[in-house]
TIVEXKOL-560165 format. One record per residue (C-alpha): x, y, z. Coordinates in steps of 0.05 Angstrom, whole numbers. Layout:
N
((X; Y; Z)),
...
This chain:
434
((170; 495; -336)),
((126; 434; -346)),
((143; 388; -404)),
((100; 335; -435)),
((32; 329; -466)),
((-37; 301; -452)),
((-100; 286; -490)),
((-157; 238; -473)),
((-145; 200; -538)),
((-70; 190; -531)),
((-31; 127; -513)),
((40; 149; -500)),
((89; 92; -513)),
((156; 76; -482)),
((200; 115; -530)),
((158; 179; -526)),
((155; 172; -450)),
((230; 169; -447)),
((236; 231; -491)),
((187; 270; -446)),
((223; 250; -383)),
((290; 270; -412)),
((264; 337; -436)),
((230; 352; -370)),
((287; 332; -324)),
((346; 380; -324)),
((413; 344; -324)),
((436; 380; -261)),
((378; 350; -222)),
((402; 279; -231)),
((474; 278; -256)),
((517; 245; -203)),
((458; 247; -153)),
((426; 195; -109)),
((353; 191; -134)),
((295; 158; -98)),
((234; 144; -141)),
((167; 142; -105)),
((114; 99; -138)),
((43; 76; -125)),
((24; 6; -102)),
((-21; -42; -139)),
((-85; -3; -123)),
((-76; 48; -178)),
((-87; 37; -252)),
((-25; 58; -292)),
((28; 30; -338)),
((79; 27; -282)),
((126; -25; -312)),
((132; 18; -375)),
((148; 79; -333)),
((197; 43; -288)),
((235; 21; -350)),
((234; 91; -378)),
((259; 123; -314)),
((314; 72; -307)),
((338; 81; -378)),
((335; 157; -378)),
((354; 175; -306)),
((390; 113; -282)),
((445; 123; -333)),
((460; 193; -306)),
((448; 185; -231)),
((499; 160; -181)),
((445; 112; -157)),
((372; 100; -172)),
((327; 67; -120)),
((252; 56; -116)),
((203; 60; -58)),
((129; 40; -58)),
((92; 99; -28)),
((41; 56; 10)),
((7; 110; 50)),
((-29; 67; 101)),
((-37; 6; 56)),
((-7; -61; 75)),
((67; -72; 58)),
((87; -113; -3)),
((137; -170; -5)),
((200; -163; -47)),
((169; -209; -99)),
((105; -167; -101)),
((145; -104; -112)),
((183; -134; -171)),
((118; -160; -200)),
((86; -91; -192)),
((145; -60; -229)),
((146; -114; -283)),
((217; -134; -267)),
((236; -207; -279)),
((293; -240; -240)),
((336; -233; -302)),
((324; -158; -306)),
((334; -151; -231)),
((403; -182; -239)),
((417; -143; -302)),
((395; -72; -317)),
((368; -62; -246)),
((427; -94; -210)),
((447; -29; -176)),
((377; -11; -152)),
((345; -21; -84)),
((270; -35; -80)),
((238; -9; -16)),
((172; -9; 21)),
((149; 51; 60)),
((139; 23; 130)),
((90; 73; 159)),
((74; 20; 211)),
((143; 22; 241)),
((152; 87; 280)),
((227; 80; 280)),
((228; 91; 205)),
((197; 160; 211)),
((229; 227; 227)),
((195; 292; 249)),
((211; 348; 200)),
((168; 403; 230)),
((102; 425; 259)),
((45; 462; 227)),
((23; 510; 282)),
((-49; 514; 304)),
((-59; 583; 273)),
((-40; 556; 204)),
((-83; 494; 213)),
((-142; 539; 230)),
((-130; 581; 168)),
((-117; 522; 121)),
((-177; 483; 146)),
((-225; 541; 139)),
((-234; 544; 215)),
((-255; 471; 223)),
((-194; 454; 266)),
((-147; 492; 311)),
((-90; 447; 332)),
((-15; 441; 321)),
((2; 380; 279)),
((71; 347; 275)),
((95; 327; 206)),
((132; 260; 201)),
((163; 228; 139)),
((204; 167; 122)),
((275; 181; 145)),
((303; 143; 85)),
((294; 206; 43)),
((353; 238; 79)),
((399; 189; 43)),
((381; 219; -25)),
((393; 282; -65)),
((327; 280; -104)),
((258; 252; -93)),
((226; 234; -160)),
((151; 226; -154)),
((124; 178; -206)),
((49; 166; -203)),
((-19; 172; -235)),
((-69; 228; -223)),
((-142; 211; -208)),
((-199; 242; -169)),
((-189; 227; -95)),
((-235; 226; -36)),
((-187; 259; 14)),
((-145; 310; -24)),
((-192; 321; -84)),
((-145; 297; -139)),
((-88; 250; -124)),
((-15; 255; -146)),
((40; 305; -135)),
((57; 317; -62)),
((7; 265; -41)),
((62; 215; -55)),
((98; 246; 5)),
((37; 255; 49)),
((9; 204; 61)),
((52; 165; 11)),
((115; 161; 54)),
((91; 193; 118)),
((57; 169; 181)),
((39; 189; 251)),
((-16; 237; 271)),
((-8; 281; 209)),
((-34; 225; 165)),
((-95; 214; 209)),
((-107; 289; 217)),
((-115; 307; 144)),
((-155; 245; 127)),
((-205; 265; 182)),
((-205; 336; 157)),
((-227; 310; 89)),
((-281; 268; 120)),
((-309; 326; 160)),
((-312; 369; 97)),
((-341; 307; 62)),
((-320; 266; 3)),
((-378; 295; -37)),
((-350; 366; -32)),
((-277; 347; -43)),
((-272; 291; -94)),
((-250; 314; -163)),
((-234; 385; -140)),
((-163; 414; -148)),
((-160; 467; -94)),
((-182; 436; -29)),
((-163; 450; 44)),
((-132; 381; 47)),
((-88; 393; -14)),
((-67; 459; 18)),
((-46; 423; 82)),
((-8; 370; 42)),
((29; 423; 2)),
((46; 461; 66)),
((77; 398; 95)),
((116; 387; 30)),
((150; 454; 40)),
((184; 425; 101)),
((218; 370; 61)),
((291; 389; 53)),
((306; 342; -4)),
((292; 371; -74)),
((230; 343; -108)),
((213; 329; -181)),
((151; 296; -210)),
((129; 253; -268)),
((52; 254; -269)),
((13; 203; -309)),
((-59; 211; -331)),
((-89; 144; -349)),
((-148; 126; -393)),
((-180; 59; -385)),
((-172; 9; -441)),
((-110; -3; -483)),
((-42; -11; -452)),
((10; 4; -503)),
((37; -37; -561)),
((110; -30; -542)),
((108; -64; -474)),
((153; -124; -467)),
((137; -190; -434)),
((160; -157; -370)),
((117; -96; -385)),
((50; -72; -363)),
((4; -119; -326)),
((-69; -126; -347)),
((-111; -65; -333)),
((-53; -17; -338)),
((-93; 31; -382)),
((-73; 81; -435)),
((-21; 133; -418)),
((-62; 192; -442)),
((-20; 245; -407)),
((51; 251; -383)),
((72; 316; -349)),
((141; 328; -319)),
((162; 385; -274)),
((155; 406; -201)),
((104; 367; -159)),
((60; 429; -157)),
((63; 451; -230)),
((64; 382; -264)),
((9; 359; -218)),
((-34; 419; -234)),
((-30; 406; -309)),
((-44; 333; -299)),
((-103; 348; -253)),
((-134; 392; -307)),
((-132; 333; -355)),
((-157; 285; -301)),
((-218; 329; -291)),
((-233; 323; -365)),
((-224; 247; -367)),
((-244; 221; -299)),
((-309; 256; -284)),
((-372; 231; -318)),
((-435; 274; -315)),
((-503; 243; -317)),
((-570; 277; -330)),
((-603; 249; -268)),
((-589; 210; -203)),
((-606; 136; -199)),
((-645; 97; -147)),
((-597; 37; -154)),
((-524; 39; -173)),
((-482; -24; -180)),
((-407; -13; -182)),
((-362; -72; -200)),
((-295; -65; -164)),
((-232; -87; -201)),
((-189; -143; -173)),
((-137; -93; -150)),
((-183; -73; -93)),
((-172; -133; -47)),
((-198; -102; 17)),
((-257; -57; 35)),
((-204; -6; 57)),
((-191; 6; -17)),
((-255; -24; -46)),
((-293; 33; -13)),
((-269; 75; -71)),
((-329; 47; -109)),
((-374; 85; -61)),
((-331; 148; -62)),
((-334; 155; -137)),
((-408; 138; -145)),
((-441; 169; -84)),
((-458; 235; -120)),
((-500; 199; -173)),
((-543; 159; -124)),
((-611; 190; -111)),
((-633; 207; -40)),
((-659; 144; -8)),
((-626; 102; -61)),
((-576; 45; -56)),
((-504; 35; -77)),
((-481; -37; -86)),
((-406; -52; -83)),
((-399; -116; -124)),
((-333; -150; -110)),
((-338; -226; -99)),
((-262; -229; -93)),
((-261; -180; -34)),
((-260; -219; 31)),
((-228; -173; 82)),
((-244; -106; 113)),
((-172; -86; 125)),
((-112; -128; 146)),
((-85; -66; 182)),
((-146; -29; 209)),
((-200; -82; 209)),
((-201; -91; 285)),
((-219; -18; 294)),
((-273; -20; 240)),
((-304; -83; 269)),
((-308; -44; 335)),
((-338; 21; 310)),
((-371; 2; 244)),
((-389; 50; 188)),
((-424; 115; 203)),
((-439; 185; 179)),
((-393; 241; 204)),
((-443; 269; 254)),
((-447; 201; 289)),
((-374; 211; 310)),
((-373; 286; 318)),
((-432; 288; 365)),
((-405; 232; 408)),
((-331; 248; 403)),
((-312; 225; 473)),
((-331; 154; 454)),
((-281; 149; 398)),
((-217; 183; 422)),
((-181; 117; 422)),
((-195; 105; 348)),
((-145; 132; 296)),
((-177; 190; 259)),
((-157; 160; 192)),
((-200; 99; 208)),
((-259; 143; 226)),
((-248; 180; 160)),
((-252; 115; 120)),
((-315; 96; 159)),
((-348; 162; 141)),
((-327; 160; 68)),
((-358; 91; 58)),
((-423; 108; 95)),
((-432; 175; 59)),
((-473; 235; 76)),
((-526; 234; 129)),
((-547; 260; 197)),
((-547; 238; 270)),
((-601; 269; 314)),
((-628; 247; 382)),
((-590; 181; 378)),
((-617; 164; 309)),
((-571; 158; 249)),
((-601; 172; 180)),
((-554; 159; 122)),
((-573; 192; 57)),
((-567; 126; 19)),
((-558; 52; 34)),
((-490; 22; 20)),
((-493; -53; 6)),
((-435; -101; 1)),
((-439; -158; -49)),
((-371; -185; -31)),
((-337; -244; 4)),
((-351; -210; 71)),
((-404; -248; 109)),
((-475; -223; 121)),
((-464; -224; 196)),
((-403; -181; 190)),
((-438; -132; 143)),
((-494; -124; 194)),
((-443; -114; 250)),
((-409; -60; 208)),
((-475; -24; 195)),
((-474; -40; 120)),
((-524; -77; 76)),
((-511; -146; 48)),
((-525; -182; -17)),
((-501; -251; -36)),
((-454; -237; -95)),
((-475; -303; -126)),
((-546; -276; -132)),
((-525; -218; -175)),
((-531; -223; -251)),
((-493; -165; -282)),
((-535; -167; -345)),
((-596; -150; -303)),
((-565; -82; -286)),
((-539; -63; -354)),
((-574; -14; -400)),
((-629; 5; -351)),
((-613; 77; -338)),
((-682; 98; -361)),
((-709; 56; -304)),
((-664; 90; -252)),
((-612; 34; -250)),
((-538; 47; -267)),
((-482; -4; -275)),
((-410; 20; -273)),
((-354; -28; -290)),
((-283; -20; -262)),
((-312; 27; -211)),
((-269; 65; -163)),
((-228; 113; -205)),
((-278; 153; -246)),
((-325; 200; -210)),
((-398; 202; -230)),
((-437; 266; -218)),
((-505; 294; -237)),
((-500; 353; -285)),
((-506; 420; -251)),
((-490; 394; -181)),
((-427; 416; -145)),
C-alpha cells in the first residue's frame, strides 16, 4: 500500500514529510535493521537535505544503523565534503545527530566493489527488448548492499532519456550497478530513441531494470519525490536545502514499483509541457548543476521533440567546460552521431562502451546514415566553455556564449523561437505527437 500525497501546487514541508515516511514505512521493515539509503547526486533537483533530515529522524531512531550512499550511476565520484554538502550536513551535525552514520560513494569505476547477482538469459532479453537484442547479460551491483537488511531508495522522479521516467529501481540500476549491464540497457534506450522513450512509464528499458531488481536479495523500500521548480520550503534550516531544491509537490512511500508508479503519474502531469507547434530555434539554458556535457546533454533530451525538422537546438551553459571527466576520451575519439552511424558500421566501434555510444546518440538526436552520409534531423549547438575546435571535432555546432543575449530569445514564440530556462528536467513536446 502506497502512502503519501501529491499535487502540482503542493510544497510538503519537513514535518509533513516525516509523517508520510512514518506512515508508509512499517516498523518491522526498519526496527533493529541495518538500513542503507540510496540517494541522487547533485545533478537532480530535489530538497535532499530536508529529506535526509526526515529519514534520519524517523528511521534512524528505530534502525540498528542508518547509512547513506550516493547512487552515482556512471557520474564522477564525490568527495566526503561534497557528499555532506549535498546532504546539507554541517560538521556539527555530522558529529551530532549523524554521528553513527556512514556516507558512501558508489564506486562503479572499481570492479572489485561489484558482485554478480545473476544473468538475464538471451531469451528474456529478446522478449523484454521487443526483439531488438538477443544476448545474455550479467547483472552486477555494489557488494556493499549485502551488509544491510533494507535498501531505502530516496530520490526524485523526472522524465528520463533512458528508462522513460527516473526513480524507483533505477537507483539500483544504474544507480549502484556497473559492468556490461549498465552499458547494455543504455544502448537499448538509444536504439529505441530518446524521442520514443522519454516521459513514458512502460518502456522496454524500465522492464529490463525491474527484471534485474528481482535478483536483488536485500528487501527494498522507496521514498519517491516529485519536485516542482520554484519555492523550496519555509521550514528548512541553515543546513537545509540548497538553492534550486524546488518544491516538494509529491511524496509517495511504498515498494519501488508501486510508489514509483504513483510518482511517475504525477511527474507526467508536472514535467511534460505541450506546445502548439515546433520551433525553428530553441535555446535551453542549463542549470549550474550540469557541470559536464555528459549531464548537460539533458537539455537536448528534454527539448528535442519541440524542435522543428531542420531547426537548431542551442545548449547555453557558459559554466560547462568539460565533456566528461570519465568518458571524455572516448567521446573525443568517436564524436556525436545518430544511431544509424554506429549501427551500420558496428565493427568500427566494438572497443567503445555502449553507454558512451548511447550518450552520443542521445545528444545528436534523430537522423539517418546512408551511403556514408550522416543527416541529423536538427543541428545541436553548444554555447558553453567547450572550445569551437573541440565542438567541431565532436560533430556539434558552436556559438560563443558571450555573444548570446538571453533577452533576444525571450517572448518570440510567434516567430518560431523558444527560450527554456533551467532546461534539462521538463520535457517539451508538440501537442498530438507521441
